[in-house]
C-alpha positions as CSV (number, residue, x, y, z in Angstrom):
1,X,172.0,76.3,91.9
2,X,174.9,78.3,93.4
3,X,174.3,82.0,94.1
4,X,177.6,83.8,93.8
5,X,176.3,87.4,93.7
6,X,173.3,89.2,94.9
7,X,172.8,93.0,94.9
8,X,170.0,95.5,95.3
9,X,169.2,97.2,92.1
10,X,166.1,99.5,92.4
11,X,163.0,100.3,94.4
12,X,159.9,101.9,93.0
13,X,156.1,102.0,93.1
14,X,155.5,101.9,89.3
15,X,155.7,98.7,87.3
16,X,156.7,100.8,84.3
17,X,159.9,101.8,86.1
18,X,161.0,98.3,86.8
19,X,164.4,97.2,85.2
20,X,164.4,97.1,81.4
21,X,165.5,94.0,79.6
22,X,164.3,90.4,79.5
23,X,165.4,88.6,82.6
24,X,163.4,86.1,84.6
25,X,161.9,87.6,87.8
26,X,160.7,85.6,90.9
27,X,158.5,87.7,93.1
28,X,157.9,87.0,96.8
29,X,154.7,88.1,98.5
30,X,152.7,87.4,101.6
31,X,150.9,88.9,104.5
32,X,152.9,91.3,106.6
33,X,155.3,89.7,109.0
34,X,155.3,86.4,107.2
35,X,159.1,86.3,107.1
36,X,159.6,87.4,103.5
37,X,162.8,89.5,103.9
38,X,164.3,86.8,106.1
39,X,163.6,84.1,103.4
40,X,165.2,86.2,100.7
41,X,168.3,86.8,102.8
42,X,168.4,83.0,103.5
43,X,168.1,82.1,99.8
44,X,170.9,84.5,98.8
45,X,173.0,83.9,102.0
46,X,173.3,87.7,102.0
47,X,172.4,89.0,105.4
48,X,170.8,92.4,105.2
49,X,170.1,92.2,101.4
50,X,166.4,92.6,102.1
51,X,165.7,94.8,105.1
52,X,164.0,92.8,107.9
53,X,161.9,94.5,110.6
54,X,160.0,93.5,113.7
55,X,157.4,96.1,112.6
56,X,154.9,94.7,110.0
57,X,154.1,96.6,106.8
58,X,157.5,98.1,106.2
59,X,157.9,97.1,102.6
60,X,155.8,99.4,100.5
61,X,157.7,99.3,97.2
62,X,158.7,96.9,94.5
63,X,162.3,95.9,95.3
64,X,164.5,94.3,92.7
65,X,167.6,92.2,93.6
66,X,169.9,91.1,90.8
67,X,171.1,87.5,91.3
68,X,174.2,86.1,89.5
69,X,173.9,89.0,87.1
70,X,171.3,86.8,85.4
71,X,167.9,87.0,87.1
72,X,165.9,88.9,89.7
73,X,164.4,88.3,93.1
74,X,161.5,90.8,93.6
75,X,160.4,91.7,97.1
76,X,156.8,92.9,96.8
77,X,154.9,94.8,99.6
78,X,153.0,92.6,102.1
79,X,149.3,92.7,102.0
80,X,146.6,92.7,104.6
81,X,148.3,95.1,107.1
82,X,145.3,96.6,109.0
83,X,147.3,99.4,110.5
84,X,147.7,101.1,107.1
85,X,145.0,103.6,106.3
86,X,142.5,102.8,103.6
87,X,144.2,105.1,101.1
88,X,147.6,103.4,101.7
89,X,146.0,100.0,101.5
90,X,144.5,101.0,98.1
91,X,147.9,102.2,96.9
92,X,149.7,99.0,98.0
93,X,147.0,96.8,96.4
94,X,147.5,98.7,93.1
95,X,151.2,98.4,93.2
96,X,150.9,94.6,93.8
97,X,148.2,94.0,91.2
98,X,149.9,96.2,88.5
99,X,153.2,94.3,88.9
100,X,151.7,90.8,88.9
101,X,149.4,91.4,86.0
102,X,151.6,93.6,83.8
103,X,155.1,92.4,84.3
104,X,155.9,90.0,81.5
105,X,159.2,89.1,83.1
106,X,157.6,87.6,86.2
107,X,158.1,83.9,85.8
108,X,156.7,82.8,89.1
109,X,155.1,84.3,92.2
110,X,156.1,82.7,95.5
111,X,153.2,83.1,98.0
112,X,154.5,82.9,101.6
113,X,152.3,81.4,104.3
114,X,153.1,81.3,108.0
115,X,153.0,77.6,108.8
116,X,151.8,78.3,112.4
117,X,148.4,79.6,111.4
118,X,145.2,78.1,110.2
119,X,144.1,79.1,106.6
120,X,143.4,82.8,106.6
121,X,140.6,84.3,104.5
122,X,142.8,86.9,103.0
123,X,145.3,84.4,101.7
124,X,142.6,82.1,100.3
125,X,141.0,85.1,98.5
126,X,144.4,86.2,97.1
127,X,145.1,82.7,95.8
128,X,141.6,82.7,94.2
129,X,142.4,86.0,92.5
130,X,145.7,84.5,91.2
131,X,143.9,81.5,89.8
132,X,141.3,83.7,88.1
133,X,144.0,85.7,86.4
134,X,146.1,82.6,85.5
135,X,149.1,83.8,87.5
136,X,151.8,81.1,87.9
137,X,152.5,80.8,91.6
138,X,153.8,78.5,94.3
139,X,153.1,78.2,98.0
140,X,155.9,78.6,100.4
141,X,155.3,77.6,104.1
142,X,157.6,79.7,106.3
143,X,158.8,79.5,110.0
144,X,158.7,75.7,110.2
145,X,161.4,75.9,112.9
146,X,158.8,77.3,115.2
147,X,157.1,74.0,115.8
148,X,157.9,70.3,115.9
149,X,158.2,68.4,112.7
150,X,155.0,66.4,113.6
151,X,153.0,69.5,114.4
152,X,154.2,71.2,111.2
153,X,153.1,68.2,109.1
154,X,149.7,68.2,110.7
155,X,149.1,72.0,110.3
156,X,150.4,72.2,106.7
157,X,148.5,69.1,105.8
158,X,145.3,70.6,107.0
159,X,146.0,73.8,105.1
160,X,146.5,71.8,101.8
161,X,143.3,69.8,102.4
162,X,141.4,73.1,102.7
163,X,142.9,74.3,99.4
164,X,141.9,71.0,97.7
165,X,138.2,71.9,98.5
166,X,138.6,74.7,95.9
167,X,141.5,73.7,93.7
168,X,141.5,70.6,91.4
169,X,145.3,70.8,91.3
170,X,147.5,72.4,93.8
171,X,150.5,74.6,92.8
172,X,154.0,73.5,93.8
173,X,154.5,73.6,97.6
174,X,157.7,74.3,99.5
175,X,158.5,74.0,103.2
176,X,161.1,76.5,104.6
177,X,162.8,78.0,107.6
178,X,165.0,81.0,107.4
179,X,166.5,80.1,110.7
180,X,167.9,76.7,109.7
181,X,167.9,77.0,105.9
182,X,165.3,74.4,105.3
183,X,163.9,74.4,101.7
184,X,166.7,76.5,100.3
185,X,168.0,73.9,97.8
186,X,164.5,73.0,96.7
187,X,163.5,76.5,96.0
188,X,166.7,77.3,94.1
189,X,166.5,74.1,92.1
190,X,163.0,75.0,91.1
191,X,164.1,78.5,90.1
192,X,167.0,77.0,88.1
193,X,164.5,74.9,86.1
194,X,162.2,77.8,85.5
195,X,165.2,79.9,84.2
196,X,165.4,77.5,81.3
197,X,161.9,78.5,80.1
198,X,161.6,81.2,77.3
199,X,160.3,84.6,78.5
200,X,157.4,86.4,77.1
201,X,158.6,90.0,77.3
202,X,159.7,92.8,75.0
């Protein structure tokens, strides 16, 4: 797939105020500081499209980016940022859950995992929640440029083995680096295939 245009369309905290119409949406989510905004910018080759920050927890809204005037990338708030107060954590969780469960246009959720870390309880529980609610999702390992290829293979392999203890079948898995563009073509090819599917939205 060739991305020829990408532009910010709207930010909001209410799924009912998301863009009208029936276009495929691909949402990106993960723990704070997992490299979500950098990955979106890498995919679109539009530096600064999604705002990156060295401070975790900056994204607190649903952000829609229109791609090729045909489909959307959706930047969801990161979860698990402990520095947020309990009330803000509750609000963020509601924003995330409302979008994922109620947005018929969401074709796939890309769950970002920092490849440098062992499986985190919060990620495993989130995946379990997605499975319980029959949410279509894929796993995207990020920051693979931060380690050698052999180390990355070992760490991500262990991660997938942990998942297999709970999952009979794993979702699609992608290996990426925003620094060197790894995984870009694979992700965009996958999105291109999903764009051919009919949408269940009004």
